C-alpha positions in Angstrom: -8.6 -4.0 50.1 -9.4 -4.8 46.5 -9.0 -8.4 45.6 -8.2 -10.0 42.2 -11.3 -11.9 41.0 -10.9 -15.6 41.0 -11.0 -16.9 37.5 -11.2 -20.7 36.8 -9.9 -21.9 33.5 -11.0 -25.4 32.5 -10.2 -27.2 29.3 -13.5 -27.5 27.4 -12.6 -28.9 24.0 -12.1 -32.5 24.9 -14.4 -33.8 22.1 -12.5 -31.9 19.5 -9.1 -33.1 20.9 -10.5 -36.7 20.9 -11.5 -36.3 17.2 -8.1 -35.0 16.3 -6.4 -37.8 18.1 -8.5 -40.4 16.4 -7.9 -38.9 12.9 -4.3 -38.0 13.3 -3.2 -41.3 15.0 -4.8 -43.4 12.2 -3.5 -41.1 9.5 0.0 -41.4 10.8 0.0 -45.2 11.0 -2.1 -46.7 8.3 -0.7 -44.8 5.3 2.8 -45.3 6.7 2.2 -49.1 6.8 0.9 -49.1 3.2 3.7 -47.0 1.9 6.3 -49.1 3.7 4.8 -52.3 2.5 4.8 -51.1 -1.1 8.4 -49.9 -0.8 9.7 -53.4 -0.7 8.0 -54.3 -4.0 8.2 -51.0 -5.9 11.4 -49.3 -6.9 9.8 -46.0 -7.9 8.1 -43.7 -5.4 5.4 -42.9 -7.9 3.5 -46.2 -7.2 3.7 -45.6 -3.5 2.4 -42.0 -3.9 -0.6 -43.0 -6.0 -1.6 -45.8 -3.6 -1.0 -43.7 -0.6 -3.1 -40.8 -1.8 -5.9 -43.2 -2.7 -5.7 -44.7 0.8 -5.7 -41.3 2.4 -8.8 -40.2 0.4 -10.7 -43.4 1.2 -9.5 -43.5 4.9 -10.5 -39.9 5.6 -14.0 -40.4 4.1 -14.5 -43.6 6.1 -13.2 -42.1 9.3 -15.2 -39.0 8.9 -18.4 -41.0 8.2 -17.7 -43.0 11.3 -17.4 -39.9 13.4 -20.6 -38.5 11.9 -22.6 -41.6 12.7 -21.2 -41.9 16.2 -22.2 -38.3 17.0 -25.6 -38.8 15.4 -26.1 -41.9 17.6 -25.2 -39.9 20.7 -27.7 -37.2 19.8 -30.5 -39.8 19.1 -29.7 -41.6 22.3 -30.0 -38.4 24.3 -33.3 -37.5 22.7 -34.8 -40.9 23.3 -33.7 -40.9 27.0 -35.1 -37.3 27.4 -38.5 -38.4 25.9 -38.6 -41.3 28.3 -37.7 -39.1 31.4 -40.4 -36.6 30.3 -43.0 -39.3 30.1 -42.0 -40.8 33.5 -42.5 -37.4 35.2 -46.1 -37.4 33.9 -46.9 -41.1 34.5 -45.0 -41.7 37.8 -44.3 -38.3 39.3 -43.9 -39.6 42.9 -41.3 -42.1 41.9 -39.4 -39.5 39.9 -39.5 -37.1 42.8 -38.1 -39.8 45.1 -35.2 -40.3 42.6 -34.4 -36.5 42.9 -34.5 -36.8 46.6 -32.2 -39.8 46.6 -29.6 -37.9 44.6 -29.5 -35.1 47.1 -29.4 -37.6 50.1 -26.3 -39.0 48.5 -24.6 -35.7 49.2 -25.5 -35.9 52.9 -28.1 -33.1 52.9 -30.7 -33.0 55.8 -34.1 -34.6 55.0 -35.9 -31.3 55.3 -33.6 -29.6 52.8 -33.9 -32.7 50.5 -37.7 -32.5 50.5 -37.7 -28.8 49.9 -35.3 -28.9 47.0 -37.0 -31.9 45.4 -40.3 -30.1 45.4 -38.7 -27.0 44.0 -37.2 -28.9 41.1 -40.5 -30.7 40.5 -42.4 -27.5 40.2 -40.9 -26.8 36.7 -41.2 -29.8 34.4 -38.5 -28.8 32.0 -36.0 -28.1 34.8 -37.1 -31.4 36.4 -36.3 -33.4 33.2 -33.0 -31.5 32.7 -32.0 -32.4 36.3 -32.8 -36.1 35.7 -30.9 -36.2 32.5 -27.8 -34.7 34.0 -27.7 -36.2 37.5 -29.5 -39.5 37.2 -28.4 -40.5 33.7 -25.2 -38.4 33.4 -26.1 -37.2 30.0 -25.4 -33.7 28.6 -27.3 -32.3 25.6 -25.1 -32.7 22.5 -24.2 -29.8 20.3 -26.5 -30.0 17.3 -23.5 -29.2 15.1 -21.4 -32.0 16.7 -21.9 -34.6 14.0 -20.7 -32.3 11.1 -17.9 -30.9 13.2 -16.7 -34.4 14.3 -16.8 -35.7 10.7 -14.8 -32.8 9.4 -12.3 -32.8 12.2 -11.6 -36.5 12.0 -11.3 -36.4 8.2 -9.0 -33.4 8.0 -6.8 -34.8 10.8 -6.6 -38.1 9.0 -5.5 -36.3 5.8 -2.9 -34.2 7.7 -1.5 -37.3 9.4 -1.5 -39.4 6.3 0.5 -36.8 4.3 3.4 -36.9 6.8 4.7 -40.5 6.0 3.9 -39.9 2.4 5.8 -36.6 2.0 9.3 -38.2 1.6 8.1 -40.2 -1.4 7.1 -37.0 -3.1 10.6 -35.6 -3.0 12.8 -38.7 -3.1 12.5 -40.8 -6.3 13.9 -44.1 -4.8 11.3 -45.9 -2.7 13.9 -47.5 -0.4 15.5 -44.2 0.5 12.1 -42.5 0.9 11.1 -45.3 3.4 14.0 -44.4 5.7 13.0 -40.8 5.7 9.4 -41.7 6.2 10.2 -43.7 9.3 12.1 -40.8 10.8 9.5 -38.2 9.8 6.6 -40.3 11.2 8.3 -40.9 14.5 9.1 -37.2 14.8 5.5 -36.3 14.0 4.2 -38.8 16.6 6.5 -37.1 19.2 5.3 -33.6 18.3 1.7 -34.7 18.2 1.9 -36.4 21.6 3.6 -33.4 23.1 1.0 -31.0 21.8 -1.8 -33.3 22.9 -0.3 -33.6 26.4 -0.2 -29.8 26.7 -4.0 -29.6 26.3 -5.1 -32.8 28.2 -2.9 -34.4 30.9 -0.6 -31.4 31.3 2.4 -33.8 31.0 3.6 -33.2 27.4 6.9 -35.1 27.6 5.2 -38.2 28.9 2.4 -37.9 26.4 5.1 -37.5 23.6 7.0 -40.7 24.3 3.8 -42.7 25.0 2.2 -41.5 21.7 5.5 -42.3 19.8 5.7 -45.7 21.4 2.1 -46.7 20.8 2.0 -45.2 17.3 5.4 -46.8 16.5 4.3 -50.2 17.6 1.0 -49.9 15.7 2.9 -48.8 12.5 5.4 -51.6 12.9 2.7 -54.2 13.3 0.8 -52.9 10.3 4.0 -52.8 8.3 4.8 -56.4 9.3 1.4 -57.5 8.2 1.7 -55.6 4.9 5.1 -57.3 4.2 3.6 -60.7 4.9 0.8 -60.3 2.5 2.8 -58.4 -0.2 
């Protein structure tokens, strides 16, 4: 009897989702707090728009640069650890072979199997180093394009998030009225953003939606309160 092939589908874009979450969450809260703080002092939406766009530009550059440097640091750390592991397989091969054996013993394999597999892995130095990187240190080789992709993803997500609370000021001339619409639009965006994020990660979109709205709303409220105090 023919059987349907078993196909496993796993979510594999966690780093991209993380970058979007970082950029979008900050983009929704920081420009909102700035615009809301300025709304109390400025009657016209024009001042709020100018300051908001300047903040979005500066914030997206700063966040993108932070993502780039973080990804570069991960890549440099991986290369440094790999060089150290390669050196140890040459300088202390017996100790490194024992570390391989210890990893397999932790899975409850018989000693004869452990010794055989450890020697097989040791026979190819590149495979040996790859094994130690993954199973001893828990490090995966970073994508060489990761730094650029992370910087661009975070920056664009910040811009997209930042334009949401600023949009009402672009269509409503009175800053106070625009603020009310900005609050509603930002909360709605947080709910939608949390829902979509939940669909790709925890598979609980409704829970993710209200949690994102709650956390983002509290962060925006705190930032707004501080902006009002110093205004």
